[in-house]
C-alpha positions in Angstrom: -77.7 -4.3 50.4 -79.6 -3.2 47.3 -82.9 -4.3 48.8 -82.1 -2.2 52.0 -81.5 0.9 49.8 -84.8 0.4 47.9 -86.7 0.1 51.2 -85.0 3.2 52.6 -86.4 5.4 49.8 -89.9 4.6 51.1 -88.8 5.9 54.5 -87.7 9.3 53.2 -91.1 11.1 53.5 -91.3 10.1 57.1 -87.8 11.2 58.3 -89.2 14.0 60.6 -91.4 11.4 62.4 -88.5 9.0 62.5 -86.3 11.7 64.2 -89.0 12.2 66.8 -89.2 8.5 67.4 -85.4 8.3 67.9 -85.5 11.2 70.4 -88.1 9.3 72.3 -85.8 6.3 72.2 -83.0 8.4 73.6 -85.2 9.5 76.5 -86.1 5.9 77.1 -82.5 4.8 77.1 -81.6 7.7 79.5 -84.3 6.9 82.0 -83.3 3.2 81.9 -79.7 4.3 82.6 -80.9 6.5 85.5 -82.6 3.5 87.1 -79.5 1.3 86.9 -77.1 4.2 87.9 -79.0 5.0 91.1 -79.9 1.5 92.2 -76.6 1.0 94.2 -76.5 4.3 96.0 -80.3 4.1 96.7 -79.9 0.7 98.3 -77.0 1.9 100.4 -79.0 4.9 101.5 -82.1 2.8 102.4 -80.2 0.3 104.5 -77.6 2.6 106.0 -79.1 6.1 105.8 -75.8 7.4 104.3 -74.6 8.1 100.8 -71.8 6.4 98.9 -68.3 7.7 99.7 -68.2 9.8 96.6 -71.6 11.4 97.3 -73.0 9.9 94.1 -76.6 10.0 95.2 -76.5 13.2 97.3 -74.7 15.1 94.5 -77.6 14.2 92.2 -80.4 14.8 94.7 -78.8 18.1 95.7 -80.3 19.6 92.5 -83.7 19.2 94.0 -83.1 19.2 97.8 -80.5 21.6 99.3 -78.3 19.9 101.9 -79.8 16.4 101.6 -77.5 15.1 104.4 -79.5 17.3 106.8 -82.9 16.4 105.5 -83.2 12.6 105.5 -87.0 12.8 106.2 -87.5 14.7 102.9 -85.4 12.2 101.1 -87.7 9.3 102.2 -90.6 11.1 100.4 -88.6 12.5 97.5 -87.1 9.2 96.4 -90.4 7.4 95.6 -91.7 10.5 93.9 -88.5 10.8 91.8 -88.7 7.1 90.8 -92.3 7.6 89.9 -91.4 10.6 87.6 -88.6 8.7 85.9 -90.9 5.7 85.4 -93.7 7.9 84.0 -91.2 9.5 81.6 -89.9 6.1 80.6 -93.4 4.8 79.9 -94.4 7.9 77.9 -91.2 7.8 75.8 -91.7 4.1 75.1 -95.4 4.7 74.0 -94.4 7.6 71.8 -91.6 5.8 69.9 -93.8 2.7 69.6 -96.7 4.6 68.0 -94.5 6.7 65.7 -92.5 3.6 64.5 -95.7 1.7 64.1 -97.3 4.5 62.1 -94.2 4.8 59.9 -94.2 1.1 59.3 -97.9 1.1 58.3 -97.4 4.0 55.9 -94.4 2.3 54.3 -96.4 -0.9 53.7 -99.4 1.2 52.5 -97.1 2.9 49.9 -95.4 -0.4 49.0 -98.6 -2.3 48.5 -100.1 0.5 46.4 -97.0 0.6 44.1 -96.8 -3.2 44.0 -100.5 -3.5 42.9 -100.1 -0.6 40.4 -97.0 -2.4 38.9 -98.8 -5.7 38.8 -101.9 -4.5 36.9 -99.5 -2.6 34.5 -97.7 -5.7 33.5 -98.0 -7.2 30.0 -100.3 -10.2 29.4 -97.4 -12.5 28.8 -96.1 -11.7 32.3 -99.3 -13.3 33.7 -98.9 -16.2 31.4 -95.5 -16.8 33.0 -96.5 -16.2 36.7 -99.2 -17.8 38.7 -101.9 -15.6 40.2 -101.6 -17.3 43.6 -97.9 -16.5 43.9 -98.5 -12.9 42.8 -101.3 -12.6 45.4 -98.9 -14.0 48.0 -96.5 -11.1 47.3 -99.2 -8.5 48.0 -100.3 -10.2 51.3 -97.7 -12.5 52.9 -94.5 -10.8 51.6 -95.8 -7.3 52.5 -96.7 -8.6 56.0 -93.1 -9.8 56.4 -91.8 -6.4 55.4 -94.3 -4.7 57.7 -93.0 -6.7 60.7 -89.4 -5.9 59.7 -90.1 -2.1 59.5 -92.7 -1.7 62.3 -91.3 -4.0 64.9 -87.8 -5.1 64.0 -86.4 -1.7 62.9 -87.9 0.1 65.9 -86.7 -2.6 68.3 -83.2 -2.6 66.7 -82.8 1.1 67.0 -84.4 1.4 70.5 -82.5 -1.6 71.9 -79.2 -0.6 70.3 -79.5 2.9 71.8 -80.2 1.3 75.2 -77.2 -1.0 74.8 -74.9 1.9 73.9 -76.1 4.0 76.9 -75.9 1.1 79.4 -72.5 0.0 78.2 -71.3 3.6 78.5 -72.6 3.6 82.0 -70.9 0.3 82.8 -67.5 1.7 81.6 -68.1 4.8 83.7 -68.7 2.8 86.8 -65.8 0.4 86.3 -64.1 -0.3 83.0 -62.2 -3.4 84.2 -65.3 -5.2 85.3 -67.2 -4.1 82.2 -64.5 -5.6 79.9 -64.6 -8.9 81.7 -68.4 -8.9 81.5 -68.5 -8.3 77.8 -65.9 -10.8 76.6 -68.6 -13.4 76.1 -70.8 -10.9 74.4 -68.1 -10.0 71.9 -67.2 -13.6 71.2 -70.9 -14.4 70.6 -70.9 -12.1 67.6 -69.2 -14.6 65.4 -71.6 -17.5 65.7 -74.5 -15.0 65.7 -73.4 -13.8 62.2 -73.2 -17.4 61.0 -76.7 -18.1 62.3 -77.9 -15.0 60.5 -76.5 -16.1 57.1 -77.9 -19.6 57.4 -81.3 -18.2 58.5 -81.4 -15.8 55.6 -81.0 -18.6 53.0 -83.7 -20.7 54.8 -86.1 -17.8 55.1 -85.9 -17.0 51.3 -86.7 -20.6 50.6 -89.6 -20.5 53.0 -91.1 -17.6 51.1 -90.7 -19.4 47.8 -92.4 -22.5 49.1 -95.3 -20.4 50.5 -95.6 -18.9 47.0 -95.9 -22.4 45.5 -98.6 -23.3 48.1 -100.6 -20.1 47.2 -100.2 -20.9 43.5 -101.5 -24.5 43.8 -104.3 -23.4 46.0 -105.4 -20.7 43.6 -105.4 -23.0 40.7 -107.5 -25.7 42.2 -109.9 -23.3 44.0 -110.6 -21.5 40.7 -111.0 -24.8 39.0 -113.2 -26.4 41.7 -115.9 -27.3 39.1 -113.3 -29.4 37.2 -112.1 -31.0 40.5 -115.6 -32.2 41.2 -116.5 -33.3 37.6 -113.4 -35.3 37.1 -113.3 -36.6 40.7 -109.7 -35.6 41.2 -109.9 -34.7 44.9 -107.5 -37.3 46.0 -105.1 -36.4 43.1 -104.9 -32.7 44.0 -104.7 -33.5 47.7 -101.5 -35.5 46.9 -100.1 -32.5 44.9 -101.0 -30.0 47.6 -99.6 -32.4 50.3 -96.3 -32.6 48.4 -96.0 -28.8 48.4 -96.9 -28.8 52.1 -94.2 -31.5 52.8 -91.6 -29.4 51.1 -92.6 -26.3 53.0 -92.7 -28.2 56.3 -89.2 -29.6 55.8 -87.9 -26.0 55.0 -89.7 -24.7 58.1 -88.1 -27.5 60.2 -84.7 -26.2 59.2 -85.7 -22.7 60.0 -87.0 -23.7 63.4 -83.9 -25.7 64.2 -81.6 -22.7 63.5 -83.8 -20.4 65.6 -84.1 -23.0 68.4 -80.3 -23.4 68.6 -79.6 -19.7 68.3 -81.7 -18.7 71.4 -80.2 -21.0 74.0 -76.7 -20.4 72.6 -77.1 -16.7 73.3 -78.6 -17.5 76.6 -75.7 -19.6 77.6 -73.2 -17.0 76.6 -75.1 -14.4 78.6 -75.1 -16.6 81.7 -71.3 -17.3 81.4 -70.7 -13.6 81.2 -72.7 -13.0 84.4 -70.9 -15.8 86.2 -67.5 -14.4 85.2 -68.6 -10.9 86.3 -69.7 -12.1 89.8 -66.5 -14.1 90.4 -64.3 -11.2 89.3 -66.3 -8.6 91.2 -66.2 -10.7 94.4 -62.4 -10.7 94.3 -62.2 -6.9 93.8 -64.8 -6.1 96.5 -62.8 -8.2 99.0 -59.6 -6.4 98.1 -61.2 -3.0 98.4 -60.8 -2.1 94.8 -64.5 -2.0 94.0 -67.3 -0.5 96.1 -70.4 -2.7 96.6 -72.8 0.0 95.6 -70.9 0.5 92.3 -71.1 -3.2 91.6 -74.8 -3.3 92.3 -75.4 -0.4 89.9 -73.1 -2.0 87.3 -74.8 -5.4 87.8 -78.2 -3.8 87.4 -77.0 -2.2 84.2 -75.8 -5.6 82.9 -79.1 -7.2 83.8 -80.9 -4.4 82.0 -78.7 -5.1 79.0 -79.9 -8.7 78.8 -83.3 -8.0 77.2 -82.0 -5.4 74.6 -79.2 -7.7 73.5 -81.5 -10.7 73.3 -84.0 -8.6 71.3 -81.4 -7.3 68.9 -80.2 -10.9 68.2 -83.8 -12.0 67.7 -84.6 -9.1 65.4 -82.2 -10.5 62.9 -84.8 -13.2 62.2 -87.4 -10.5 61.4 -85.0 -8.5 59.2 -84.0 -11.7 57.3 -87.7 -12.5 56.7 -88.5 -9.0 55.8 -85.6 -8.7 53.3 -86.7 -12.1 51.7 -90.2 -10.7 51.3 -88.9 -7.3 50.0 -86.7 -9.1 47.4 -89.8 -10.9 46.0 -91.8 -7.6 46.1 -89.1 -5.6 44.2 -88.9 -8.3 41.5 -92.3 -7.0 40.5 -91.8 -3.3 41.3 -88.6 -3.2 39.3 -90.0 -5.1 36.3 -91.1 -2.6 33.7 -93.6 -3.8 31.1 -92.6 -3.9 27.5 -95.9 -2.2 26.5 -96.6 0.9 28.4 -98.4 4.2 28.0 -97.0 6.6 25.4 -97.9 10.1 26.7 -96.4 11.7 23.6 -98.1 9.3 21.2 -100.5 10.2 18.5 -104.0 10.8 19.9 -106.9 9.0 18.3 -110.5 9.6 19.5 -112.3 7.6 16.8 -111.7 5.2 14.0 -111.5 7.2 10.8 -110.4 4.7 8.2 -109.7 1.3 9.7 -107.2 -1.2 11.1 -104.6 -3.1 9.0 -102.4 -6.0 10.0 -99.4 -6.3 7.7 -97.3 -9.5 7.5 -97.8 -10.3 11.2 -95.9 -13.2 12.7 -95.9 -14.2 16.3 -93.8 -16.7 18.3 -94.3 -17.3 22.0 -92.1 -19.6 24.1 -90.3 -20.9 20.9 -93.7 -21.9 19.4 -95.0 -20.3 16.2 -98.5 -18.9 16.9 -99.2 -16.9 13.7 -97.3 -16.6 10.4 -97.5 -13.8 7.8 -101.0 -12.6 8.6 -102.6 -9.8 6.5 -106.0 -8.5 7.6 -107.8 -5.3 6.8 -110.7 -4.0 9.0 -112.3 -1.1 7.2 -114.4 1.3 9.2 -118.1 0.4 9.4 -117.5 -3.1 8.1 -118.1 -6.5 9.7 -115.1 -8.7 9.6 -115.2 -12.5 10.4 -112.3 -14.6 11.6 -112.8 -18.4 11.4 -110.7 -21.5 11.9 -110.3 -24.6 14.0 -109.5 -24.4 17.7 -105.8 -23.5 18.3 -105.4 -21.7 15.0 -104.6 -18.4 16.7 -107.8 -16.5 16.2 -108.1 -15.0 19.7 -104.4 -14.1 19.6 -105.3 -11.6 16.8 -107.4 -9.7 19.2 -104.5 -9.5 21.7 -102.4 -8.0 18.9 -105.1 -5.7 17.6 -105.7 -4.2 21.1 -101.9 -4.0 21.7 -102.0 -6.4 24.7 -99.0 -8.2 23.1 -96.5 -7.2 20.5 -95.9 -9.1 17.2 -92.6 -10.7 16.5 -92.7 -9.4 13.0 -94.8 -7.1 10.9 -96.8 -4.0 11.8 -100.3 -3.1 12.8 -101.8 0.2 11.6 -104.7 2.2 12.9 -105.9 4.9 10.5 -102.5 4.6 8.8 -100.4 5.1 12.0 -98.3 2.4 13.5 -99.9 1.1 16.6 -96.6 1.6 18.5 -96.8 5.4 17.9 -100.4 5.8 19.2 -101.3 6.6 22.8 -102.1 3.3 24.5 -105.1 4.6 26.4 -106.6 5.8 23.1 -106.1 2.4 21.5 -107.9 0.7 24.4 -110.8 3.2 24.1 -111.4 2.1 20.5 -112.4 -1.4 21.4 -115.2 -3.2 23.3 -114.6 -6.9 23.7 -117.3 -9.5 24.5 -115.5 -12.9 24.9 -116.4 -16.5 25.6 -114.9 -16.3 29.1 -116.7 -13.4 30.7 -114.5 -11.8 33.4 -116.8 -10.7 36.2 -115.7 -9.5 39.6 -116.9 -10.4 43.0 -119.0 -7.2 43.3 -122.4 -5.9 42.6 -124.2 -6.0 39.2 -124.0 -2.2 39.2 -120.3 -2.1 39.6 -119.7 -4.8 37.1 -121.5 -2.9 34.4 -119.8 0.3 35.5 -116.5 -1.1 34.4 -117.6 -0.3 30.8 -117.4 3.4 31.7 -116.4 4.3 35.3 -117.7 7.9 34.8 -121.2 6.8 33.7 -124.3 8.0 35.4 -126.9 5.7 37.0 -129.3 6.5 34.1 -126.7 5.4 31.6 -126.0 2.2 33.4 -129.8 1.5 33.5 -130.0 2.2 29.8 -127.1 -0.2 29.1 -128.8 -2.9 31.1 -132.0 -2.4 29.1 -130.2 -2.6 25.8 -128.6 -5.9 26.9 -132.1 -7.2 27.9 -130.9 -7.6 31.5 -132.9 -4.9 33.2 -136.0 -7.0 33.9 -133.9 -9.7 35.4 -132.1 -7.2 37.6 -135.3 -5.7 38.9 -136.6 -9.1 39.8 -133.7 -9.6 42.3 -134.4 -8.5 45.9 -131.4 -6.1 45.9 -131.6 -5.2 42.2 -128.4 -3.6 40.9 -126.8 -4.0 44.4 -126.9 -7.8 44.1 -123.5 -9.4 44.7 -122.8 -11.9 41.9 -120.0 -13.9 43.6 -116.5 -14.7 42.4 -116.4 -14.8 38.6 -120.2 -14.2 38.6 -120.9 -17.8 39.9 -124.4 -16.8 41.1 -125.5 -16.0 37.5 -126.3 -18.3 34.7 -124.2 -18.4 31.5 -126.7 -16.3 29.6 -126.9 -13.7 32.4 -123.2 -13.4 32.6 -123.0 -12.9 28.9 -125.7 -10.2 28.9 -123.9 -8.4 31.7 -120.7 -8.4 29.6 -122.8 -7.0 26.7 -124.2 -4.3 29.0 -120.6 -3.2 29.7 -120.0 -3.0 25.9 -123.1 -0.9 25.4 -122.0 1.4 28.2 -118.5 1.8 26.8 -119.9 2.6 23.3 -116.6 2.0 21.6 -116.2 2.5 17.8 -115.0 -1.1 17.3 -116.8 -4.2 18.7 -114.9 -7.4 19.0 -116.9 -10.7 19.6 -114.5 -13.5 20.6 -116.6 -16.7 20.6 -119.2 -14.7 22.4 -122.0 -17.3 22.2 -120.0 -20.5 22.0 -120.6 -21.4 25.7 -124.4 -21.1 25.4 -127.1 -23.5 24.4 -128.9 -23.0 21.1 -131.8 -21.2 22.7 -129.7 -18.7 24.6 -127.3 -18.4 21.6 -130.1 -17.1 19.3 -131.3 -14.8 22.1 -127.8 -13.3 22.7 -127.2 -13.1 18.9 -130.1 -10.7 18.5 -128.7 -8.5 21.3 -125.2 -8.6 19.7 -126.7 -7.5 16.4 -128.0 -4.4 18.2 -124.6 -3.8 19.8 -122.8 -4.0 16.5 -125.3 -1.7 14.7 -123.5 1.2 13.0 -120.1 0.0 14.4 -117.0 -1.6 13.0 -117.1 -5.2 14.1 -114.6 -8.1 14.3 -116.3 -11.5 14.9 -114.5 -14.6 15.9 -116.6 -17.7 15.9 -116.2 -21.4 15.3 -119.9 -21.6 14.5 -119.6 -20.5 10.9 -123.3 -19.5 10.5 -122.7 -16.6 12.9 -120.4 -15.1 10.3 -123.0 -15.2 7.5 -123.5 -11.4 7.5 -119.8 -10.5 7.5 -118.5 -8.3 4.7 -115.4 -10.5 4.5 -114.2 -13.6 6.4 -110.6 -14.7 7.0 -110.1 -18.4 7.5 -107.0 -19.4 9.5 -105.5 -22.8 9.2 -102.1 -23.9 10.6 -101.4 -20.4 11.8 -101.8 -18.8 8.4 -104.7 -17.3 6.4 -105.8 -20.1 4.2 -108.5 -18.2 2.4 -110.7 -15.1 2.5 -113.9 -13.9 1.0 -117.6 -13.5 1.7 -119.6 -16.3 3.2 -121.0 -17.5 -0.1 -117.6 -17.1 -1.9 -115.9 -19.3 0.6 -118.6 -22.0 0.4 -118.4 -21.9 -3.4 -114.6 -22.5 -3.4 -115.1 -25.8 -1.4 -111.9 -25.2 0.5 -111.1 -25.4 4.2 -114.0 -23.1 5.1 -116.5 -25.4 3.2 -115.0 -28.5 4.8 -115.5 -27.2 8.3 -119.0 -25.9 7.5 -120.0 -29.3 6.1 -118.6 -31.0 9.2 -120.7 -28.8 11.4 -123.9 -29.7 9.5 -123.1 -33.4 9.7 -122.5 -33.0 13.5 -125.9 -31.4 13.9 -124.7 -28.0 14.9 -127.0 -25.0 14.4 -126.0 -23.5 11.1 
């Protein structure tokens, strides 16, 4: 019920259109009733030339033709014209309600997808650590599609067909209430098993959605890691994993199909039993003179016209169930508020005035201690190095400093203000990050550089490319800046991807530059080339450099060496070598391994 209420709020802006659609549905139901109401008297008039004993037809026609009994020739021409007008009105009303409900459905899904995506990209980093990207993508696509079907088709069909059912049942009672009661006994009885079918189908449909999310998750993982798949020759292995997920989904779908396959013939059988009972009972009453044949024909026509609406309504339960299952997964995201969000009333900071300080910072994630009692000072205009072995928690410091995650203990200060009290957008504007894993989007080179400053001019983007020593390469491409680089920049080399990321940083021109293993994925030749560009990027900036290649930290004003999640020692490059502690040991190991130092 709560999911229904959440969906209804998306319908509120479109209530006027919804009312118009319902009016069109009422017209559709009325014209359908007119067809069934007149079919008996019309047949009698066609075959006998006379009206029913109670003047049902002539009383109606008299509105248009005075004294119809005396003008049978006019009736012959009028009746087809009348039927044509009713049919035209019925067709127009159906088209109007179909378009309006379809439009409302599309707008609801448009709004829902927009809000869902906005909520997704607003979530904290740890949210994405806990949720697979494939499953999240499935919620935007597959789950929203299910809701769309529920709103666009199921809701419109349910309202339209329910109105027709009510109107036609009312007509049946008007024609003969005894015959109507007998006819609908089976229909009333069918409501109990129909409800049981619906409950079982709802459970199965939710499970189907979850299994689809797992398939999307596994697919996304292995597609993104296709290089690893080929290098380690694990094609057969991942096919078994994917096949296992497909098997589970297939078994769930078989249960869903079985429930639906039993539901349809069951409803069909009940409908046929109702018709048979109606015919037998009507025969007895016609023979006894209690029921006029033309009334039975009209009533029987109404019952036949009821068959499709009733069948549609019973079938719409499947769409509603699927839509609610999808909506439930969507609102899990929409209703999830991130722990770290924009603070509109926070302290504004436009530039780094004094520096950044991390005081007694500790961090635990998933029950595992990542950092313990960290104290780091980043003074304005200084170059700070952070070193340590892999897994020591170096990159996690960047997440804390840029307020992507929150420390378990301690505080982070920027210019003396607690980071929690500063506007989030201002914090993010302080930093430009160039990392080992360059995140490039499946778009043009121009748009990937533009991310650094979405309000930049073309000249500014060109200048940033030149500073990153990327301009000549771009101009050598047939499409220049408009060249598509593929997913994650797969069409570019490692050095080209790195320079593109540096161009972004030049374009952003933030006060603090963070280099997170920025050259670790490059060969020695490219590394030296990129290092020269990075030195230009860091000129007259505050810089935080994370690198496992200790030689890259030689020019830092102070270096923090992290070991076993704590700061083991700090000092200048020469001071740390002179102490012959952990820093010296790692440096010596790199020399012995032949690394460039």
